[in-house]
mmCIF file of the N, C-alpha and C atoms, coordinates in Angstrom:
data_MODEL
# 
_entry.id   MODEL 
# 
loop_
_atom_site.group_PDB 
_atom_site.id 
_atom_site.type_symbol 
_atom_site.label_atom_id 
_atom_site.label_alt_id 
_atom_site.label_comp_id 
_atom_site.label_asym_id 
_atom_site.label_entity_id 
_atom_site.label_seq_id 
_atom_site.pdbx_PDB_ins_code 
_atom_site.Cartn_x 
_atom_site.Cartn_y 
_atom_site.Cartn_z 
_atom_site.occupancy 
_atom_site.B_iso_or_equiv 
_atom_site.pdbx_formal_charge 
_atom_site.auth_seq_id 
_atom_site.auth_comp_id 
_atom_site.auth_asym_id 
_atom_site.auth_atom_id 
_atom_site.pdbx_PDB_model_num 
ATOM 1   N N  . MET A 1 1  ? 0.853   -1.169  0.000  1.00 0.00 ? 1  MET A N  1 
ATOM 2   C CA . MET A 1 1  ? 0.000   0.000   0.000  1.00 0.00 ? 1  MET A CA 1 
ATOM 3   C C  . MET A 1 1  ? 0.900   1.234   0.000  1.00 0.00 ? 1  MET A C  1 
ATOM 4   N N  . PRO A 1 2  ? 0.725   2.145   -0.925 1.00 0.00 ? 2  PRO A N  1 
ATOM 5   C CA . PRO A 1 2  ? 1.563   3.340   -0.974 1.00 0.00 ? 2  PRO A CA 1 
ATOM 6   C C  . PRO A 1 2  ? 1.378   4.204   0.267  1.00 0.00 ? 2  PRO A C  1 
ATOM 7   N N  . ALA A 1 3  ? 2.452   4.878   0.670  1.00 0.00 ? 3  ALA A N  1 
ATOM 8   C CA . ALA A 1 3  ? 2.414   5.702   1.874  1.00 0.00 ? 3  ALA A CA 1 
ATOM 9   C C  . ALA A 1 3  ? 1.474   6.882   1.731  1.00 0.00 ? 3  ALA A C  1 
ATOM 10  N N  . HIS A 1 4  ? 1.250   7.351   0.501  1.00 0.00 ? 4  HIS A N  1 
ATOM 11  C CA . HIS A 1 4  ? 0.421   8.532   0.300  1.00 0.00 ? 4  HIS A CA 1 
ATOM 12  C C  . HIS A 1 4  ? -1.053  8.201   0.091  1.00 0.00 ? 4  HIS A C  1 
ATOM 13  N N  . GLU A 1 5  ? -1.429  6.931   0.140  1.00 0.00 ? 5  GLU A N  1 
ATOM 14  C CA . GLU A 1 5  ? -2.814  6.538   -0.104 1.00 0.00 ? 5  GLU A CA 1 
ATOM 15  C C  . GLU A 1 5  ? -3.720  7.054   1.010  1.00 0.00 ? 5  GLU A C  1 
ATOM 16  N N  . HIS A 1 6  ? -4.882  7.572   0.621  1.00 0.00 ? 6  HIS A N  1 
ATOM 17  C CA . HIS A 1 6  ? -5.848  8.120   1.581  1.00 0.00 ? 6  HIS A CA 1 
ATOM 18  C C  . HIS A 1 6  ? -6.754  6.995   2.073  1.00 0.00 ? 6  HIS A C  1 
ATOM 19  N N  . HIS A 1 7  ? -6.986  6.913   3.381  1.00 0.00 ? 7  HIS A N  1 
ATOM 20  C CA . HIS A 1 7  ? -7.787  5.845   3.971  1.00 0.00 ? 7  HIS A CA 1 
ATOM 21  C C  . HIS A 1 7  ? -9.223  6.271   4.267  1.00 0.00 ? 7  HIS A C  1 
ATOM 22  N N  . GLY A 1 8  ? -9.645  7.445   3.808  1.00 0.00 ? 8  GLY A N  1 
ATOM 23  C CA . GLY A 1 8  ? -11.025 7.856   4.009  1.00 0.00 ? 8  GLY A CA 1 
ATOM 24  C C  . GLY A 1 8  ? -11.286 8.578   5.316  1.00 0.00 ? 8  GLY A C  1 
ATOM 25  N N  . HIS A 1 9  ? -10.260 8.850   6.091  1.00 0.00 ? 9  HIS A N  1 
ATOM 26  C CA . HIS A 1 9  ? -10.451 9.608   7.332  1.00 0.00 ? 9  HIS A CA 1 
ATOM 27  C C  . HIS A 1 9  ? -9.275  10.545  7.522  1.00 0.00 ? 9  HIS A C  1 
ATOM 28  N N  . ASP A 1 10 ? -9.560  11.650  8.171  1.00 0.00 ? 10 ASP A N  1 
ATOM 29  C CA . ASP A 1 10 ? -8.505  12.621  8.439  1.00 0.00 ? 10 ASP A CA 1 
ATOM 30  C C  . ASP A 1 10 ? -7.790  12.249  9.723  1.00 0.00 ? 10 ASP A C  1 
ATOM 31  N N  . ALA A 1 11 ? -6.607  12.801  9.899  1.00 0.00 ? 11 ALA A N  1 
ATOM 32  C CA . ALA A 1 11 ? -5.869  12.588  11.144 1.00 0.00 ? 11 ALA A CA 1 
ATOM 33  C C  . ALA A 1 11 ? -6.679  13.192  12.291 1.00 0.00 ? 11 ALA A C  1 
ATOM 34  N N  . PRO A 1 12 ? -6.705  12.543  13.447 1.00 0.00 ? 12 PRO A N  1 
ATOM 35  C CA . PRO A 1 12 ? -7.489  13.080  14.561 1.00 0.00 ? 12 PRO A CA 1 
ATOM 36  C C  . PRO A 1 12 ? -6.947  14.433  15.003 1.00 0.00 ? 12 PRO A C  1 
ATOM 37  N N  . ALA A 1 13 ? -7.854  15.316  15.372 1.00 0.00 ? 13 ALA A N  1 
ATOM 38  C CA . ALA A 1 13 ? -7.449  16.624  15.880 1.00 0.00 ? 13 ALA A CA 1 
ATOM 39  C C  . ALA A 1 13 ? -6.808  16.447  17.245 1.00 0.00 ? 13 ALA A C  1 
ATOM 40  N N  . ARG A 1 14 ? -5.893  17.331  17.564 1.00 0.00 ? 14 ARG A N  1 
ATOM 41  C CA . ARG A 1 14 ? -5.231  17.264  18.860 1.00 0.00 ? 14 ARG A CA 1 
ATOM 42  C C  . ARG A 1 14 ? -6.222  17.643  19.953 1.00 0.00 ? 14 ARG A C  1 
ATOM 43  N N  . MET A 1 15 ? -6.251  16.866  21.038 1.00 0.00 ? 15 MET A N  1 
ATOM 44  C CA . MET A 1 15 ? -7.193  17.093  22.124 1.00 0.00 ? 15 MET A CA 1 
ATOM 45  C C  . MET A 1 15 ? -6.718  18.253  22.995 1.00 0.00 ? 15 MET A C  1 
ATOM 46  N N  . SER A 1 16 ? -7.642  19.145  23.367 1.00 0.00 ? 16 SER A N  1 
ATOM 47  C CA . SER A 1 16 ? -7.276  20.270  24.232 1.00 0.00 ? 16 SER A CA 1 
ATOM 48  C C  . SER A 1 16 ? -6.913  19.746  25.621 1.00 0.00 ? 16 SER A C  1 
ATOM 49  N N  . SER A 1 17 ? -6.141  20.537  26.351 1.00 0.00 ? 17 SER A N  1 
ATOM 50  C CA . SER A 1 17 ? -5.728  20.110  27.690 1.00 0.00 ? 17 SER A CA 1 
ATOM 51  C C  . SER A 1 17 ? -6.928  19.938  28.611 1.00 0.00 ? 17 SER A C  1 
ATOM 52  N N  . SER A 1 18 ? -7.953  20.784  28.476 1.00 0.00 ? 18 SER A N  1 
ATOM 53  C CA . SER A 1 18 ? -9.125  20.649  29.343 1.00 0.00 ? 18 SER A CA 1 
ATOM 54  C C  . SER A 1 18 ? -9.897  19.369  29.024 1.00 0.00 ? 18 SER A C  1 
ATOM 55  N N  . ARG A 1 19 ? -9.988  19.008  27.756 1.00 0.00 ? 19 ARG A N  1 
ATOM 56  C CA . ARG A 1 19 ? -10.674 17.754  27.400 1.00 0.00 ? 19 ARG A CA 1 
ATOM 57  C C  . ARG A 1 19 ? -9.859  16.536  27.840 1.00 0.00 ? 19 ARG A C  1 
ATOM 58  N N  . LEU A 1 20 ? -8.540  16.642  27.761 1.00 0.00 ? 20 LEU A N  1 
ATOM 59  C CA . LEU A 1 20 ? -7.686  15.546  28.208 1.00 0.00 ? 20 LEU A CA 1 
ATOM 60  C C  . LEU A 1 20 ? -7.824  15.336  29.716 1.00 0.00 ? 20 LEU A C  1 
ATOM 61  N N  . LEU A 1 21 ? -7.849  16.432  30.489 1.00 0.00 ? 21 LEU A N  1 
ATOM 62  C CA . LEU A 1 21 ? -8.044  16.316  31.938 1.00 0.00 ? 21 LEU A CA 1 
ATOM 63  C C  . LEU A 1 21 ? -9.407  15.715  32.260 1.00 0.00 ? 21 LEU A C  1 
ATOM 64  N N  . LYS A 1 22 ? -10.428 16.068  31.492 1.00 0.00 ? 22 LYS A N  1 
ATOM 65  C CA . LYS A 1 22 ? -11.763 15.499  31.686 1.00 0.00 ? 22 LYS A CA 1 
ATOM 66  C C  . LYS A 1 22 ? -11.726 13.998  31.417 1.00 0.00 ? 22 LYS A C  1 
ATOM 67  N N  . ARG A 1 23 ? -11.049 13.613  30.357 1.00 0.00 ? 23 ARG A N  1 
ATOM 68  C CA . ARG A 1 23 ? -10.999 12.203  29.967 1.00 0.00 ? 23 ARG A CA 1 
ATOM 69  C C  . ARG A 1 23 ? -10.217 11.355  30.970 1.00 0.00 ? 23 ARG A C  1 
ATOM 70  N N  . VAL A 1 24 ? -9.088  11.872  31.442 1.00 0.00 ? 24 VAL A N  1 
ATOM 71  C CA . VAL A 1 24 ? -8.209  11.089  32.307 1.00 0.00 ? 24 VAL A CA 1 
ATOM 72  C C  . VAL A 1 24 ? -8.616  11.162  33.780 1.00 0.00 ? 24 VAL A C  1 
ATOM 73  N N  . PHE A 1 25 ? -8.913  12.373  34.270 1.00 0.00 ? 25 PHE A N  1 
ATOM 74  C CA . PHE A 1 25 ? -9.162  12.557  35.701 1.00 0.00 ? 25 PHE A CA 1 
ATOM 75  C C  . PHE A 1 25 ? -10.607 12.916  36.029 1.00 0.00 ? 25 PHE A C  1 
ATOM 76  N N  . ASP A 1 26 ? -11.485 12.971  35.037 1.00 0.00 ? 26 ASP A N  1 
ATOM 77  C CA . ASP A 1 26 ? -12.883 13.367  35.205 1.00 0.00 ? 26 ASP A CA 1 
ATOM 78  C C  . ASP A 1 26 ? -12.995 14.762  35.822 1.00 0.00 ? 26 ASP A C  1 
ATOM 79  N N  . LEU A 1 27 ? -12.108 15.680  35.385 1.00 0.00 ? 27 LEU A N  1 
ATOM 80  C CA . LEU A 1 27 ? -12.151 17.080  35.806 1.00 0.00 ? 27 LEU A CA 1 
ATOM 81  C C  . LEU A 1 27 ? -12.731 17.895  34.660 1.00 0.00 ? 27 LEU A C  1 
ATOM 82  N N  . ASP A 1 28 ? -13.826 18.577  34.912 1.00 0.00 ? 28 ASP A N  1 
ATOM 83  C CA . ASP A 1 28 ? -14.447 19.387  33.871 1.00 0.00 ? 28 ASP A CA 1 
ATOM 84  C C  . ASP A 1 28 ? -13.991 20.827  34.009 1.00 0.00 ? 28 ASP A C  1 
ATOM 85  N N  . LEU A 1 29 ? -13.060 21.241  33.162 1.00 0.00 ? 29 LEU A N  1 
ATOM 86  C CA . LEU A 1 29 ? -12.543 22.599  33.185 1.00 0.00 ? 29 LEU A CA 1 
ATOM 87  C C  . LEU A 1 29 ? -13.169 23.455  32.095 1.00 0.00 ? 29 LEU A C  1 
ATOM 88  N N  . GLU A 1 30 ? -14.233 22.968  31.481 1.00 0.00 ? 30 GLU A N  1 
ATOM 89  C CA . GLU A 1 30 ? -14.896 23.724  30.426 1.00 0.00 ? 30 GLU A CA 1 
ATOM 90  C C  . GLU A 1 30 ? -16.211 24.342  30.880 1.00 0.00 ? 30 GLU A C  1 
ATOM 91  N N  . HIS A 1 31 ? -16.750 23.874  32.017 1.00 0.00 ? 31 HIS A N  1 
ATOM 92  C CA . HIS A 1 31 ? -18.043 24.367  32.491 1.00 0.00 ? 31 HIS A CA 1 
ATOM 93  C C  . HIS A 1 31 ? -17.962 24.725  33.968 1.00 0.00 ? 31 HIS A C  1 
ATOM 94  N N  . CYS A 1 32 ? -18.653 25.796  34.345 1.00 0.00 ? 32 CYS A N  1 
ATOM 95  C CA . CYS A 1 32 ? -18.700 26.232  35.737 1.00 0.00 ? 32 CYS A CA 1 
ATOM 96  C C  . CYS A 1 32 ? -19.509 25.220  36.546 1.00 0.00 ? 32 CYS A C  1 
ATOM 97  N N  . PRO A 1 33 ? -18.972 24.709  37.662 1.00 0.00 ? 33 PRO A N  1 
ATOM 98  C CA . PRO A 1 33 ? -19.706 23.714  38.445 1.00 0.00 ? 33 PRO A CA 1 
ATOM 99  C C  . PRO A 1 33 ? -20.936 24.296  39.141 1.00 0.00 ? 33 PRO A C  1 
ATOM 100 N N  . GLN A 1 34 ? -21.017 25.611  39.295 1.00 0.00 ? 34 GLN A N  1 
ATOM 101 C CA . GLN A 1 34 ? -22.161 26.223  39.973 1.00 0.00 ? 34 GLN A CA 1 
ATOM 102 C C  . GLN A 1 34 ? -23.225 26.706  38.994 1.00 0.00 ? 34 GLN A C  1 
ATOM 103 N N  . ARG A 1 35 ? -22.817 27.245  37.870 1.00 0.00 ? 35 ARG A N  1 
ATOM 104 C CA . ARG A 1 35 ? -23.777 27.822  36.922 1.00 0.00 ? 35 ARG A CA 1 
ATOM 105 C C  . ARG A 1 35 ? -23.835 27.049  35.597 1.00 0.00 ? 35 ARG A C  1 
ATOM 106 N N  . TRP A 1 36 ? -22.934 26.140  35.381 1.00 0.00 ? 36 TRP A N  1 
ATOM 107 C CA . TRP A 1 36 ? -22.825 25.321  34.173 1.00 0.00 ? 36 TRP A CA 1 
ATOM 108 C C  . TRP A 1 36 ? -22.648 26.154  32.907 1.00 0.00 ? 36 TRP A C  1 
ATOM 109 N N  . GLY A 1 37 ? -22.126 27.370  33.070 1.00 0.00 ? 37 GLY A N  1 
ATOM 110 C CA . GLY A 1 37 ? -21.775 28.166  31.899 1.00 0.00 ? 37 GLY A CA 1 
ATOM 111 C C  . GLY A 1 37 ? -20.397 27.770  31.407 1.00 0.00 ? 37 GLY A C  1 
ATOM 112 N N  . GLU A 1 38 ? -20.060 28.215  30.215 1.00 0.00 ? 38 GLU A N  1 
ATOM 113 C CA . GLU A 1 38 ? -18.747 27.905  29.665 1.00 0.00 ? 38 GLU A CA 1 
ATOM 114 C C  . GLU A 1 38 ? -17.668 28.720  30.355 1.00 0.00 ? 38 GLU A C  1 
ATOM 115 N N  . LEU A 1 39 ? -16.538 28.091  30.642 1.00 0.00 ? 39 LEU A N  1 
ATOM 116 C CA . LEU A 1 39 ? -15.398 28.770  31.242 1.00 0.00 ? 39 LEU A CA 1 
ATOM 117 C C  . LEU A 1 39 ? -14.394 29.132  30.155 1.00 0.00 ? 39 LEU A C  1 
ATOM 118 N N  . SER A 1 40 ? -13.622 30.161  30.408 1.00 0.00 ? 40 SER A N  1 
ATOM 119 C CA . SER A 1 40 ? -12.538 30.512  29.493 1.00 0.00 ? 40 SER A CA 1 
ATOM 120 C C  . SER A 1 40 ? -11.345 30.980  30.318 1.00 0.00 ? 40 SER A C  1 
ATOM 121 N N  . VAL A 1 41 ? -10.169 30.798  29.771 1.00 0.00 ? 41 VAL A N  1 
ATOM 122 C CA . VAL A 1 41 ? -8.945  31.218  30.445 1.00 0.00 ? 41 VAL A CA 1 
ATOM 123 C C  . VAL A 1 41 ? -8.854  32.736  30.346 1.00 0.00 ? 41 VAL A C  1 
ATOM 124 N N  . ILE A 1 42 ? -8.677  33.390  31.495 1.00 0.00 ? 42 ILE A N  1 
ATOM 125 C CA . ILE A 1 42 ? -8.548  34.846  31.479 1.00 0.00 ? 42 ILE A CA 1 
ATOM 126 C C  . ILE A 1 42 ? -7.122  35.284  31.791 1.00 0.00 ? 42 ILE A C  1 
ATOM 127 N N  . ALA A 1 43 ? -6.306  34.374  32.328 1.00 0.00 ? 43 ALA A N  1 
ATOM 128 C CA . ALA A 1 43 ? -4.917  34.710  32.638 1.00 0.00 ? 43 ALA A CA 1 
ATOM 129 C C  . ALA A 1 43 ? -4.110  33.431  32.802 1.00 0.00 ? 43 ALA A C  1 
ATOM 130 N N  . ALA A 1 44 ? -2.832  33.537  32.508 1.00 0.00 ? 44 ALA A N  1 
ATOM 131 C CA . ALA A 1 44 ? -1.884  32.456  32.762 1.00 0.00 ? 44 ALA A CA 1 
ATOM 132 C C  . ALA A 1 44 ? -0.749  33.062  33.575 1.00 0.00 ? 44 ALA A C  1 
ATOM 133 N N  . ILE A 1 45 ? -0.616  32.616  34.802 1.00 0.00 ? 45 ILE A N  1 
ATOM 134 C CA . ILE A 1 45 ? 0.407   33.174  35.690 1.00 0.00 ? 45 ILE A CA 1 
ATOM 135 C C  . ILE A 1 45 ? 1.653   32.315  35.562 1.00 0.00 ? 45 ILE A C  1 
ATOM 136 N N  . GLU A 1 46 ? 2.727   32.912  35.076 1.00 0.00 ? 46 GLU A N  1 
ATOM 137 C CA . GLU A 1 46 ? 3.962   32.178  34.838 1.00 0.00 ? 46 GLU A CA 1 
ATOM 138 C C  . GLU A 1 46 ? 5.147   32.720  35.619 1.00 0.00 ? 46 GLU A C  1 
ATOM 139 N N  . ALA A 1 47 ? 5.036   33.917  36.163 1.00 0.00 ? 47 ALA A N  1 
ATOM 140 C CA . ALA A 1 47 ? 6.149   34.528  36.893 1.00 0.00 ? 47 ALA A CA 1 
ATOM 141 C C  . ALA A 1 47 ? 6.292   33.861  38.260 1.00 0.00 ? 47 ALA A C  1 
ATOM 142 N N  . PRO A 1 48 ? 7.441   33.236  38.544 1.00 0.00 ? 48 PRO A N  1 
ATOM 143 C CA . PRO A 1 48 ? 7.624   32.533  39.813 1.00 0.00 ? 48 PRO A CA 1 
ATOM 144 C C  . PRO A 1 48 ? 7.342   33.405  41.040 1.00 0.00 ? 48 PRO A C  1 
ATOM 145 N N  . ALA A 1 49 ? 7.742   34.661  41.018 1.00 0.00 ? 49 ALA A N  1 
ATOM 146 C CA . ALA A 1 49 ? 7.519   35.537  42.176 1.00 0.00 ? 49 ALA A CA 1 
ATOM 147 C C  . ALA A 1 49 ? 6.027   35.742  42.434 1.00 0.00 ? 49 ALA A C  1 
ATOM 148 N N  . VAL A 1 50 ? 5.242   35.863  41.380 1.00 0.00 ? 50 VAL A N  1 
ATOM 149 C CA . VAL A 1 50 ? 3.795   36.048  41.526 1.00 0.00 ? 50 VAL A CA 1 
ATOM 150 C C  . VAL A 1 50 ? 3.155   34.760  42.040 1.00 0.00 ? 50 VAL A C  1 
ATOM 151 N N  . ILE A 1 51 ? 3.588   33.629  41.532 1.00 0.00 ? 51 ILE A N  1 
ATOM 152 C CA . ILE A 1 51 ? 3.058   32.333  41.975 1.00 0.00 ? 51 ILE A CA 1 
ATOM 153 C C  . ILE A 1 51 ? 3.348   32.131  43.456 1.00 0.00 ? 51 ILE A C  1 
ATOM 154 N N  . ILE A 1 52 ? 4.568   32.430  43.880 1.00 0.00 ? 52 ILE A N  1 
ATOM 155 C CA . ILE A 1 52 ? 4.946   32.295  45.294 1.00 0.00 ? 52 ILE A CA 1 
ATOM 156 C C  . ILE A 1 52 ? 4.098   33.221  46.153 1.00 0.00 ? 52 ILE A C  1 
ATOM 157 N N  . SER A 1 53 ? 3.874   34.428  45.691 1.00 0.00 ? 53 SER A N  1 
ATOM 158 C CA . SER A 1 53 ? 3.061   35.389  46.435 1.00 0.00 ? 53 SER A CA 1 
ATOM 159 C C  . SER A 1 53 ? 1.628   34.887  46.613 1.00 0.00 ? 53 SER A C  1 
ATOM 160 N N  . ILE A 1 54 ? 1.046   34.351  45.560 1.00 0.00 ? 54 ILE A N  1 
ATOM 161 C CA . ILE A 1 54 ? -0.329  33.845  45.629 1.00 0.00 ? 54 ILE A CA 1 
ATOM 162 C C  . ILE A 1 54 ? -0.408  32.639  46.558 1.00 0.00 ? 54 ILE A C  1 
ATOM 163 N N  . LEU A 1 55 ? 0.505   31.686  46.404 1.00 0.00 ? 55 LEU A N  1 
ATOM 164 C CA . LEU A 1 55 ? 0.488   30.492  47.258 1.00 0.00 ? 55 LEU A CA 1 
ATOM 165 C C  . LEU A 1 55 ? 0.681   30.858  48.725 1.00 0.00 ? 55 LEU A C  1 
ATOM 166 N N  . THR A 1 56 ? 1.580   31.785  49.004 1.00 0.00 ? 56 THR A N  1 
ATOM 167 C CA . THR A 1 56 ? 1.823   32.228  50.377 1.00 0.00 ? 56 THR A CA 1 
ATOM 168 C C  . THR A 1 56 ? 0.571   32.880  50.950 1.00 0.00 ? 56 THR A C  1 
ATOM 169 N N  . HIS A 1 57 ? -0.075  33.732  50.182 1.00 0.00 ? 57 HIS A N  1 
ATOM 170 C CA . HIS A 1 57 ? -1.301  34.397  50.626 1.00 0.00 ? 57 HIS A CA 1 
ATOM 171 C C  . HIS A 1 57 ? -2.398  33.378  50.949 1.00 0.00 ? 57 HIS A C  1 
ATOM 172 N N  . LEU A 1 58 ? -2.466  32.303  50.168 1.00 0.00 ? 58 LEU A N  1 
ATOM 173 C CA . LEU A 1 58 ? -3.485  31.270  50.385 1.00 0.00 ? 58 LEU A CA 1 
ATOM 174 C C  . LEU A 1 58 ? -3.089  30.267  51.462 1.00 0.00 ? 58 LEU A C  1 
ATOM 175 N N  . GLY A 1 59 ? -1.879  30.405  52.012 1.00 0.00 ? 59 GLY A N  1 
ATOM 176 C CA . GLY A 1 59 ? -1.416  29.479  53.039 1.00 0.00 ? 59 GLY A CA 1 
ATOM 177 C C  . GLY A 1 59 ? -1.047  28.114  52.492 1.00 0.00 ? 59 GLY A C  1 
ATOM 178 N N  . LEU A 1 60 ? -0.687  28.058  51.224 1.00 0.00 ? 60 LEU A N  1 
ATOM 179 C CA . LEU A 1 60 ? -0.313  26.795  50.591 1.00 0.00 ? 60 LEU A CA 1 
ATOM 180 C C  . LEU A 1 60 ? 1.202   26.687  50.512 1.00 0.00 ? 60 LEU A C  1 
ATOM 181 N N  . PRO A 1 61 ? 1.734   25.455  50.479 1.00 0.00 ? 61 PRO A N  1 
ATOM 182 C CA . PRO A 1 61 ? 3.189   25.292  50.417 1.00 0.00 ? 61 PRO A CA 1 
ATOM 183 C C  . PRO A 1 61 ? 3.756   25.849  49.111 1.00 0.00 ? 61 PRO A C  1 
ATOM 184 N N  . VAL A 1 62 ? 4.928   26.443  49.229 1.00 0.00 ? 62 VAL A N  1 
ATOM 185 C CA . VAL A 1 62 ? 5.607   27.024  48.073 1.00 0.00 ? 62 VAL A CA 1 
ATOM 186 C C  . VAL A 1 62 ? 6.575   26.012  47.463 1.00 0.00 ? 62 VAL A C  1 
ATOM 187 N N  . ARG A 1 63 ? 7.163   25.180  48.295 1.00 0.00 ? 63 ARG A N  1 
ATOM 188 C CA . ARG A 1 63 ? 8.136   24.186  47.824 1.00 0.00 ? 63 ARG A CA 1 
ATOM 189 C C  . ARG A 1 63 ? 7.503   22.794  47.804 1.00 0.00 ? 63 ARG A C  1 
ATOM 190 N N  . LEU A 1 64 ? 8.015   21.965  46.909 1.00 0.00 ? 64 LEU A N  1 
ATOM 191 C CA . LEU A 1 64 ? 7.561   20.583  46.849 1.00 0.00 ? 64 LEU A CA 1 
ATOM 192 C C  . LEU A 1 64 ? 8.064   19.825  48.068 1.00 0.00 ? 64 LEU A C  1 
ATOM 193 N N  . PRO A 1 65 ? 7.324   18.818  48.541 1.00 0.00 ? 65 PRO A N  1 
ATOM 194 C CA . PRO A 1 65 ? 7.836   18.019  49.653 1.00 0.00 ? 65 PRO A CA 1 
ATOM 195 C C  . PRO A 1 65 ? 9.045   17.212  49.192 1.00 0.00 ? 65 PRO A C  1 
ATOM 196 N N  . PRO A 1 66 ? 9.932   16.845  50.127 1.00 0.00 ? 66 PRO A N  1 
ATOM 197 C CA . PRO A 1 66 ? 11.105  16.060  49.727 1.00 0.00 ? 66 PRO A CA 1 
ATOM 198 C C  . PRO A 1 66 ? 10.684  14.693  49.185 1.00 0.00 ? 66 PRO A C  1 
ATOM 199 N N  . ARG A 1 67 ? 11.452  14.206  48.232 1.00 0.00 ? 67 ARG A N  1 
ATOM 200 C CA . ARG A 1 67 ? 11.156  12.893  47.651 1.00 0.00 ? 67 ARG A CA 1 
ATOM 201 C C  . ARG A 1 67 ? 11.686  11.799  48.555 1.00 0.00 ? 67 ARG A C  1 
ATOM 202 N N  . SER A 1 68 ? 10.930  10.742  48.682 1.00 0.00 ? 68 SER A N  1 
ATOM 203 C CA . SER A 1 68 ? 11.373  9.582   49.453 1.00 0.00 ? 68 SER A CA 1 
ATOM 204 C C  . SER A 1 68 ? 12.331  8.767   48.599 1.00 0.00 ? 68 SER A C  1 
ATOM 205 N N  . PRO A 1 69 ? 13.278  8.075   49.247 1.00 0.00 ? 69 PRO A N  1 
ATOM 206 C CA . PRO A 1 69 ? 14.167  7.223   48.455 1.00 0.00 ? 69 PRO A CA 1 
ATOM 207 C C  . PRO A 1 69 ? 13.382  6.059   47.835 1.00 0.00 ? 69 PRO A C  1 
ATOM 208 N N  . ALA A 1 70 ? 13.864  5.587   46.721 1.00 0.00 ? 70 ALA A N  1 
ATOM 209 C CA . ALA A 1 70 ? 13.210  4.467   46.048 1.00 0.00 ? 70 ALA A CA 1 
ATOM 210 C C  . ALA A 1 70 ? 13.285  3.220   46.916 1.00 0.00 ? 70 ALA A C  1 
ATOM 211 N N  . ARG A 1 71 ? 12.226  2.424   46.873 1.00 0.00 ? 71 ARG A N  1 
ATOM 212 C CA . ARG A 1 71 ? 12.208  1.162   47.617 1.00 0.00 ? 71 ARG A CA 1 
ATOM 213 C C  . ARG A 1 71 ? 12.703  0.040   46.713 1.00 0.00 ? 71 ARG A C  1 
ATOM 214 N N  . PRO A 1 72 ? 13.334  -0.975  47.294 1.00 0.00 ? 72 PRO A N  1 
ATOM 215 C CA . PRO A 1 72 ? 13.792  -2.089  46.456 1.00 0.00 ? 72 PRO A CA 1 
ATOM 216 C C  . PRO A 1 72 ? 12.594  -2.892  45.947 1.00 0.00 ? 72 PRO A C  1 
ATOM 217 N N  . PRO A 1 73 ? 12.770  -3.591  44.827 1.00 0.00 ? 73 PRO A N  1 
ATOM 218 C CA . PRO A 1 73 ? 11.690  -4.443  44.332 1.00 0.00 ? 73 PRO A CA 1 
ATOM 219 C C  . PRO A 1 73 ? 11.307  -5.488  45.380 1.00 0.00 ? 73 PRO A C  1 
ATOM 220 N N  . VAL A 1 74 ? 10.081  -5.950  45.328 1.00 0.00 ? 74 VAL A N  1 
ATOM 221 C CA . VAL A 1 74 ? 9.562   -6.917  46.301 1.00 0.00 ? 74 VAL A CA 1 
ATOM 222 C C  . VAL A 1 74 ? 10.445  -8.162  46.362 1.00 0.00 ? 74 VAL A C  1 
ATOM 223 N N  . GLN A 1 75 ? 10.969  -8.598  45.228 1.00 0.00 ? 75 GLN A N  1 
ATOM 224 C CA . GLN A 1 75 ? 11.767  -9.823  45.182 1.00 0.00 ? 75 GLN A CA 1 
ATOM 225 C C  . GLN A 1 75 ? 13.059  -9.698  45.988 1.00 0.00 ? 75 GLN A C  1 
ATOM 226 N N  . LEU A 1 76 ? 13.559  -8.486  46.203 1.00 0.00 ? 76 LEU A N  1 
ATOM 227 C CA . LEU A 1 76 ? 14.834  -8.309  46.893 1.00 0.00 ? 76 LEU A CA 1 
ATOM 228 C C  . LEU A 1 76 ? 14.683  -7.995  48.377 1.00 0.00 ? 76 LEU A C  1 
ATOM 229 N N  . ARG A 1 77 ? 13.477  -7.825  48.863 1.00 0.00 ? 77 ARG A N  1 
ATOM 230 C CA . ARG A 1 77 ? 13.278  -7.505  50.270 1.00 0.00 ? 77 ARG A CA 1 
ATOM 231 C C  . ARG A 1 77 ? 13.532  -8.731  51.136 1.00 0.00 ? 77 ARG A C  1 
ATOM 232 N N  . ALA A 1 78 ? 14.119  -8.490  52.313 1.00 0.00 ? 78 ALA A N  1 
ATOM 233 C CA . ALA A 1 78 ? 14.379  -9.594  53.243 1.00 0.00 ? 78 ALA A CA 1 
ATOM 234 C C  . ALA A 1 78 ? 13.064  -10.084 53.832 1.00 0.00 ? 78 ALA A C  1 
ATOM 235 N N  . ALA A 1 79 ? 12.960  -11.377 54.043 1.00 0.00 ? 79 ALA A N  1 
ATOM 236 C CA . ALA A 1 79 ? 11.726  -11.961 54.583 1.00 0.00 ? 79 ALA A CA 1 
ATOM 237 C C  . ALA A 1 79 ? 11.651  -11.825 56.076 1.00 0.00 ? 79 ALA A C  1 
# 
């Protein structure tokens, strides 16, 4: 079959991040949970200083918790 042959369907469109989150985690970021109206992005906060300021104001942690060391596979654990 030639590489350029058409199979009768177009390539699937790329899924938006909000639809992907809905599909994977059942999070609906397209509709308001209280009014069921459509939501839209009004801002994207990317400046680290602003993010830290907002998290601090909300009383949320600014740094990630420390990572735990990896555990050995079950087969290698002492009985």
